[in-house]
Structure formats: structure tokens, C-alpha cells
MMTF fields as JSON, N, C-alpha, C and O atoms, coordinates in Angstrom:
{
  "mmtfVersion": "1.0.0",
  "mmtfProducer": "UNKNOWN",
  "numBonds": 307,
  "numAtoms": 308,
  "numGroups": 77,
  "numChains": 1,
  "numModels": 1,
  "chainsPerModel": [1],
  "groupsPerChain": [77],
  "chainIdList": ["A"],
  "bondAtomList": [4, 2, 8, 6, 12, 10, 16, 14, 20, 18, 24, 22, 28, 26, 32, 30, 36, 34, 40, 38, 44, 42, 48, 46, 52, 50, 56, 54, 60, 58, 64, 62, 68, 66, 72, 70, 76, 74, 80, 78, 84, 82, 88, 86, 92, 90, 96, 94, 100, 98, 104, 102, 108, 106, 112, 110, 116, 114, 120, 118, 124, 122, 128, 126, 132, 130, 136, 134, 140, 138, 144, 142, 148, 146, 152, 150, 156, 154, 160, 158, 164, 162, 168, 166, 172, 170, 176, 174, 180, 178, 184, 182, 188, 186, 192, 190, 196, 194, 200, 198, 204, 202, 208, 206, 212, 210, 216, 214, 220, 218, 224, 222, 228, 226, 232, 230, 236, 234, 240, 238, 244, 242, 248, 246, 252, 250, 256, 254, 260, 258, 264, 262, 268, 266, 272, 270, 276, 274, 280, 278, 284, 282, 288, 286, 292, 290, 296, 294, 300, 298, 304, 302],
  "bondOrderList": [1, 1, 1, 1, 1, 1, 1, 1, 1, 1, 1, 1, 1, 1, 1, 1, 1, 1, 1, 1, 1, 1, 1, 1, 1, 1, 1, 1, 1, 1, 1, 1, 1, 1, 1, 1, 1, 1, 1, 1, 1, 1, 1, 1, 1, 1, 1, 1, 1, 1, 1, 1, 1, 1, 1, 1, 1, 1, 1, 1, 1, 1, 1, 1, 1, 1, 1, 1, 1, 1, 1, 1, 1, 1, 1, 1],
  "groupList": [{"groupName": "UNK", "atomNameList": ["N", "CA", "C", "O"], "elementList": ["N", "C", "C", "O"], "formalChargeList": [0, 0, 0, 0], "bondAtomList": [1, 0, 2, 1, 3, 2], "bondOrderList": [1, 1, 2], "singleLetterCode": "X", "chemCompType": "L-PEPTIDE LINKING"}],
  "groupTypeList": [0, 0, 0, 0, 0, 0, 0, 0, 0, 0, 0, 0, 0, 0, 0, 0, 0, 0, 0, 0, 0, 0, 0, 0, 0, 0, 0, 0, 0, 0, 0, 0, 0, 0, 0, 0, 0, 0, 0, 0, 0, 0, 0, 0, 0, 0, 0, 0, 0, 0, 0, 0, 0, 0, 0, 0, 0, 0, 0, 0, 0, 0, 0, 0, 0, 0, 0, 0, 0, 0, 0, 0, 0, 0, 0, 0, 0],
  "groupIdList": [1, 2, 3, 4, 5, 6, 7, 8, 9, 10, 11, 12, 13, 14, 15, 16, 17, 18, 19, 20, 21, 22, 23, 24, 25, 26, 27, 28, 29, 30, 31, 32, 33, 34, 35, 36, 37, 38, 39, 40, 41, 42, 43, 44, 45, 46, 47, 48, 49, 50, 51, 52, 53, 54, 55, 56, 57, 58, 59, 60, 61, 62, 63, 64, 65, 66, 67, 68, 69, 70, 71, 72, 73, 74, 75, 76, 77],
  "secStructList": [7, 7, 5, 6, 6, 6, 6, 5, 1, 7, 5, 7, 7, 7, 5, 7, 7, 7, 7, 1, 1, 1, 1, 7, 7, 7, 7, 3, 3, 3, 7, 7, 7, 1, 1, 6, 6, 7, 7, 7, 7, 3, 3, 3, 7, 7, 5, 5, 7, 7, 5, 6, 6, 6, 7, 7, 7, 7, 7, 5, 7, 7, 6, 6, 2, 2, 2, 2, 2, 2, 2, 6, 6, 1, 1, 7, 7],
  "xCoordList": [174.859, 175.007, 175.744, 175.213, 176.737, 178.716, 178.593, 177.865, 179.157, 179.645, 181.04, 181.811, 181.382, 182.184, 183.188, 183.913, 182.86, 184.145, 184.894, 185.981, 184.024, 183.993, 184.266, 185.133, 183.072, 182.894, 181.771, 181.199, 181.636, 180.321, 178.895, 178.746, 177.991, 176.856, 175.778, 174.94, 175.724, 174.916, 174.857, 175.613, 173.638, 173.569, 171.888, 171.139, 171.426, 169.996, 169.05, 169.432, 167.783, 166.951, 167.078, 167.786, 166.717, 166.111, 165.378, 164.209, 165.714, 165.016, 165.559, 166.408, 163.847, 164.286, 164.939, 164.065, 166.226, 167.685, 167.139, 167.374, 166.536, 165.626, 166.332, 166.613, 166.609, 167.281, 166.801, 165.903, 167.225, 166.02, 165.498, 164.788, 165.813, 164.954, 164.066, 163.995, 162.573, 161.63, 161.605, 160.451, 162.375, 162.377, 162.954, 164.06, 162.865, 162.572, 164.132, 164.368, 165.099, 166.776, 166.93, 167.019, 166.981, 167.77, 169.164, 169.405, 170.165, 171.476, 171.094, 170.43, 171.466, 171.967, 173.185, 174.234, 172.73, 174.072, 173.99, 173.211, 175.214, 175.443, 176.326, 177.075, 176.584, 177.247, 177.724, 176.949, 178.981, 179.197, 178.129, 177.167, 178.437, 177.348, 177.7, 178.763, 176.069, 176.825, 177.626, 178.776, 177.084, 177.544, 177.298, 176.68, 177.788, 177.431, 176.542, 176.482, 175.478, 174.425, 172.959, 171.767, 173.752, 173.045, 172.949, 173.587, 171.814, 172.193, 172.067, 170.956, 172.975, 173.677, 173.138, 172.777, 172.841, 172.286, 172.472, 173.482, 170.809, 171.386, 170.027, 168.938, 170.073, 169.199, 169.05, 170.105, 168.417, 167.831, 168.1, 167.326, 169.268, 169.094, 168.175, 168.637, 166.618, 165.577, 165.821, 165.045, 166.726, 166.652, 168.087, 168.972, 168.22, 169.946, 169.897, 168.754, 170.748, 171.343, 172.173, 172.696, 172.175, 173.89, 174.047, 173.257, 175.511, 176.268, 175.865, 175.809, 175.609, 174.898, 176.381, 176.458, 177.53, 179.123, 179.942, 180.413, 179.965, 181.278, 179.869, 180.488, 178.237, 177.865, 177.99, 177.515, 178.817, 178.799, 177.799, 178.044, 176.688, 175.588, 176.521, 177.712, 174.788, 174.856, 173.693, 172.657, 173.647, 172.431, 172.028, 172.778, 170.831, 169.984, 168.874, 168.147, 169.29, 167.782, 166.405, 166.102, 166.043, 164.497, 163.878, 164.748, 162.685, 162.937, 163.252, 164.234, 162.208, 161.883, 162.771, 162.865, 163.948, 165.219, 166.608, 167.48, 166.148, 167.312, 166.427, 166.449, 165.403, 165.2, 165.842, 166.254, 165.777, 165.93, 167.903, 168.521, 168.084, 169.741, 169.835, 170.775, 169.024, 169.676, 168.927, 169.624, 167.916, 167.7, 169.158, 169.648, 169.354, 170.744, 172.035, 172.702, 172.194, 173.245, 174.618, 175.766, 174.026, 174.95, 175.551, 175.979, 175.139, 174.954, 176.119, 176.78, 176.213, 177.363, 178.19, 178.171, 179.943, 180.688, 181.249, 182.462],
  "yCoordList": [-27.575, -28.375, -28.742, -29.196, -28.885, -30.302, -31.34, -31.45, -32.374, -33.048, -33.467, -33.714, -33.543, -33.123, -34.856, -35.58, -34.882, -36.102, -35.172, -34.797, -35.192, -35.23, -33.335, -32.514, -33.408, -31.409, -31.123, -30.075, -32.382, -31.76, -32.077, -32.568, -31.57, -29.924, -31.301, -31.353, -32.317, -32.845, -34.543, -35.505, -34.383, -34.391, -34.695, -33.964, -36.321, -37.137, -35.717, -35.015, -36.075, -35.686, -35.92, -36.926, -35.488, -36.056, -37.574, -37.504, -38.613, -40.058, -40.121, -39.703, -41.425, -42.109, -43.002, -43.316, -43.542, -43.759, -45.664, -45.927, -46.43, -47.709, -48.995, -49.053, -49.881, -51.126, -51.912, -51.474, -53.392, -53.905, -55.14, -56.03, -55.267, -55.866, -55.41, -54.762, -56.16, -55.472, -54.822, -54.443, -54.457, -53.569, -52.333, -52.667, -51.514, -50.036, -50.415, -50.74, -50.326, -50.031, -48.92, -48.932, -47.71, -46.496, -46.29, -47.061, -45.278, -45.078, -43.892, -42.919, -44.072, -42.855, -42.594, -43.233, -41.032, -39.962, -39.439, -38.633, -40.313, -39.804, -39.881, -40.374, -39.072, -38.099, -38.636, -39.12, -38.526, -38.869, -38.473, -37.819, -39.01, -39.017, -37.241, -36.714, -36.226, -35.472, -35.759, -35.326, -36.464, -37.178, -38.591, -39.371, -38.941, -40.19, -40.757, -41.158, -40.915, -41.735, -41.063, -41.371, -40.036, -39.74, -40.825, -41.874, -40.228, -40.861, -41.076, -41.482, -40.98, -40.38, -40.329, -41.321, -38.856, -38.044, -38.743, -39.446, -38.907, -40.182, -39.411, -39.807, -38.376, -38.311, -39.154, -39.161, -39.768, -40.611, -40.265, -39.831, -40.637, -40.239, -40.779, -41.205, -40.466, -41.573, -40.843, -41.327, -39.68, -39.678, -39.778, -39.968, -39.521, -38.825, -38.398, -38.1, -38.263, -37.695, -38.611, -38.898, -39.177, -39.605, -38.725, -37.793, -38.688, -37.977, -39.237, -40.461, -38.261, -39.111, -39.342, -40.153, -38.715, -38.919, -40.081, -41.158, -39.487, -39.974, -41.767, -42.737, -41.797, -41.713, -42.39, -43.214, -41.516, -41.677, -40.983, -39.783, -41.482, -41.591, -39.965, -39.657, -38.942, -38.012, -38.371, -37.861, -38.957, -39.176, -37.767, -36.814, -37.656, -36.101, -36.739, -37.714, -35.438, -35.481, -35.277, -34.627, -35.905, -35.375, -33.683, -33.016, -33.235, -31.917, -31.945, -31.391, -32.767, -32.941, -33.292, -32.733, -34.485, -34.012, -33.828, -34.197, -32.798, -31.386, -30.715, -29.718, -30.56, -29.582, -29.841, -29.057, -31.395, -31.572, -31.336, -30.856, -32.027, -32.039, -29.755, -29.171, -29.282, -27.537, -27.388, -26.605, -27.739, -27.4, -28.265, -27.836, -29.229, -29.309, -29.829, -30.839, -28.134, -28.232, -27.881, -28.162, -27.018, -26.853, -26.855, -26.136, -28.448, -29.129, -30.562, -31.189, -30.85, -32.119, -31.761, -30.685, -32.997, -32.895, -32.75, -32.565],
  "zCoordList": [-181.588, -180.339, -180.875, -181.889, -180.915, -181.308, -180.881, -179.894, -181.358, -180.77, -180.615, -181.543, -178.946, -178.483, -178.88, -178.197, -179.838, -179.888, -181.646, -182.086, -181.897, -184.118, -184.189, -184.489, -183.762, -183.667, -184.672, -184.971, -185.097, -186.028, -185.076, -183.957, -186.047, -185.921, -186.067, -185.168, -187.018, -187.218, -186.167, -186.303, -185.132, -183.972, -184.248, -184.895, -183.392, -184.66, -183.096, -182.16, -183.777, -182.291, -181.431, -181.402, -180.151, -179.222, -179.192, -179.572, -178.907, -178.57, -177.159, -176.372, -177.469, -175.936, -174.809, -174.001, -174.462, -174.066, -173.05, -171.87, -173.922, -173.161, -173.623, -174.82, -172.949, -172.738, -173.523, -174.242, -173.682, -174.638, -173.334, -173.802, -171.656, -170.499, -171.086, -172.129, -169.603, -169.428, -168.38, -168.179, -167.51, -167.28, -166.817, -166.391, -166.715, -166.943, -166.422, -165.259, -167.418, -166.669, -167.373, -168.601, -166.556, -167.532, -166.813, -165.884, -167.159, -166.781, -166.011, -166.371, -165.24, -163.597, -163.528, -163.592, -163.315, -163.358, -161.634, -161.124, -160.941, -159.611, -159.657, -160.501, -158.112, -157.374, -156.019, -155.196, -155.847, -154.195, -153.622, -154.023, -152.485, -150.846, -150.572, -150.903, -149.627, -149.589, -148.338, -148.255, -147.361, -146.117, -145.687, -146.412, -144.481, -144.498, -144.957, -146.119, -143.876, -144.123, -144.883, -144.874, -145.493, -146.862, -147.883, -147.975, -148.776, -150.36, -151.168, -151.509, -151.966, -153.013, -153.872, -154.505, -154.261, -155.642, -156.168, -156.122, -157.479, -158.7, -159.297, -158.884, -160.208, -161.857, -162.808, -163.442, -163.188, -164.326, -166.391, -167.244, -166.443, -167.747, -169.444, -170.502, -168.954, -170.229, -171.543, -172.367, -172.213, -173.374, -173.587, -172.752, -175.61, -175.436, -176.732, -177.08, -177.577, -179.383, -178.944, -177.867, -180.5, -181.706, -181.852, -181.7, -182.325, -183.866, -184.917, -184.796, -186.032, -186.963, -187.577, -188.5, -187.151, -188.346, -187.235, -187.602, -185.667, -185.561, -184.625, -184.188, -184.53, -183.488, -181.729, -180.948, -181.862, -180.202, -179.118, -178.987, -178.279, -177.426, -177.007, -177.065, -176.431, -174.942, -174.309, -174.736, -173.599, -172.851, -172.538, -172.749, -172.032, -171.365, -170.373, -170.178, -169.876, -168.147, -169.226, -170.226, -168.653, -169.034, -168.222, -167.662, -168.228, -167.634, -166.378, -165.881, -165.661, -164.178, -163.531, -162.438, -163.921, -164.0, -163.489, -162.703, -164.703, -164.797, -164.365, -165.086, -163.428, -162.039, -160.631, -159.775, -160.692, -159.652, -158.916, -157.965, -160.113, -160.697, -160.552, -160.013, -160.977, -160.963, -159.578, -158.933, -158.866, -157.439, -156.207, -155.162, -156.783, -155.823, -156.191, -155.964, -157.228, -157.627, -156.94, -157.284, -155.611, -155.293, -153.536, -152.633, -153.966, -152.355, -153.056, -152.229, -154.244, -155.446, -154.994, -154.397, -155.155, -154.998, -156.225, -156.332]
}
């Protein structure tokens, strides 16, 4: 895997992505509503990699969230 910003192949291992707040605040990967009264498809990114050369952070989905995304990808806009 290479960094999408600088092209380096020096990426960190996957680590947990958290905030300093006490409540578990994670990044949410959201898509538009599929229909008017349906909830927006949302996936939580709890992990990340960082480029060791330029510092760009790449959020990652966990196994469960990745499976949910894969199962619903045909209905996403």
C-alpha cells in the first residue's frame, strides 16, 4: 500500500483511531439517504494508518464495518 498524497510506501501498522474525550467519538463514513425517510448509511472508522513521511492519516474500517459496507454497497449513492 502506498500513501495517496506523497506516494511513499512507508505506512505505519494499523492502530486504533480515538479522540481524547471520554465518550467514544469515532469518525463516521456517511452516504446520502437512499430514500426520504430512511437513515443515512453510516460506517464507523475505528482504525487508521499514518504515512511515516508526510503524516497523512488514512482511516480504516474494522472487519464488521467493512462487511456492512460490502453488503450494502449496491444501494449507496
